[in-house]
C-alpha positions in Angstrom: 31.0 141.0 135.8 32.3 144.2 137.4 36.1 145.1 137.3 38.2 146.2 140.0 40.8 147.5 137.6 41.4 147.8 134.0 43.3 144.4 133.2 39.7 142.5 134.3 37.7 144.6 132.6 39.6 142.3 129.7 39.3 138.7 131.2 36.0 136.8 129.0 33.1 136.3 130.9 29.7 135.1 130.2 26.6 133.2 131.5 27.3 129.1 131.7 31.2 129.9 131.6 32.8 126.9 133.6 36.4 127.9 134.5 39.0 125.2 133.6 36.8 123.7 130.7 38.9 122.7 128.0 36.4 124.2 125.0 35.5 127.1 127.2 39.3 127.7 127.8 40.0 128.0 124.0 36.9 130.1 123.6 38.9 132.8 126.1 41.6 132.1 123.9 39.9 133.1 120.8 38.7 135.9 122.8 41.6 137.6 123.6 44.4 136.4 121.0 42.1 136.3 117.7 39.1 138.9 118.3 41.2 140.6 121.0 38.9 144.3 122.3 38.2 145.6 118.7 34.4 146.2 118.9 33.8 145.8 115.1 36.0 142.9 114.4 34.1 141.1 117.6 30.6 142.0 116.0 31.5 140.8 112.3 32.8 137.4 114.1 29.7 136.9 116.0 27.6 138.2 112.7 29.3 135.2 111.2 28.7 132.8 114.3 25.1 133.8 114.1 24.6 133.6 110.1 25.6 129.7 110.6 23.5 128.8 113.4 20.2 130.6 111.7 21.1 128.4 108.9 22.3 131.4 106.4 25.4 129.6 105.8 26.3 126.5 106.0 29.8 127.4 107.8 32.6 129.6 108.4 36.2 129.2 108.3 38.4 132.0 109.6 42.4 131.7 110.5 43.1 134.1 112.9 46.3 135.0 115.2 46.5 131.8 117.0 43.6 129.9 115.9 41.7 128.4 113.5 37.5 128.6 113.6 35.4 126.4 111.7 32.3 127.1 113.0 29.4 124.4 112.0 25.8 124.7 113.2 25.8 122.8 116.3 29.8 122.1 116.8 32.6 124.6 116.7 36.3 123.3 116.5 38.8 125.5 117.3 42.7 124.7 116.3 45.7 126.3 117.2 47.2 128.0 114.0 50.4 127.0 114.5 50.9 123.2 115.8 54.3 123.9 117.4 53.3 122.8 120.8 51.2 119.9 120.1 47.9 121.1 121.0 44.7 119.7 120.3 42.0 121.1 119.1 38.8 121.3 120.9 35.4 121.5 119.7 32.9 123.6 121.7 28.8 124.2 121.5 28.4 126.9 118.6 25.8 128.1 120.9 28.2 128.4 123.9 30.7 130.0 121.6 28.1 132.7 120.1 26.9 133.0 124.1 30.8 134.5 124.7 30.7 136.3 121.6 27.1 138.4 122.8 29.3 138.9 126.1 32.4 140.0 124.7 30.9 142.2 122.9 29.3 143.7 125.5 32.3 143.9 128.0 34.8 145.2 125.3 32.3 148.3 124.3 32.2 149.5 127.8 
């Protein structure tokens, strides 16, 4: 992604992202509001996701700023921390979450 200004540099994008897809939109929200532009934290989250995908770990759950991320080997669940707005949980493919995290790590390290 080529950014024309600093704000665009922090819009998540990854190969295969579908704008308007509920799962991909939730992944974007997790990246922006929970992982944020903090390379060390993004790397830690990516490492936890990769541990689950590889079978090194059976799963990983973390309540972050705005979302609860529950990572499974094939499917991960993203839920709101606060249920005030009535936002539903969204399931995403864990490989898509991983792809987004890999791209996010590269994007925020620039």
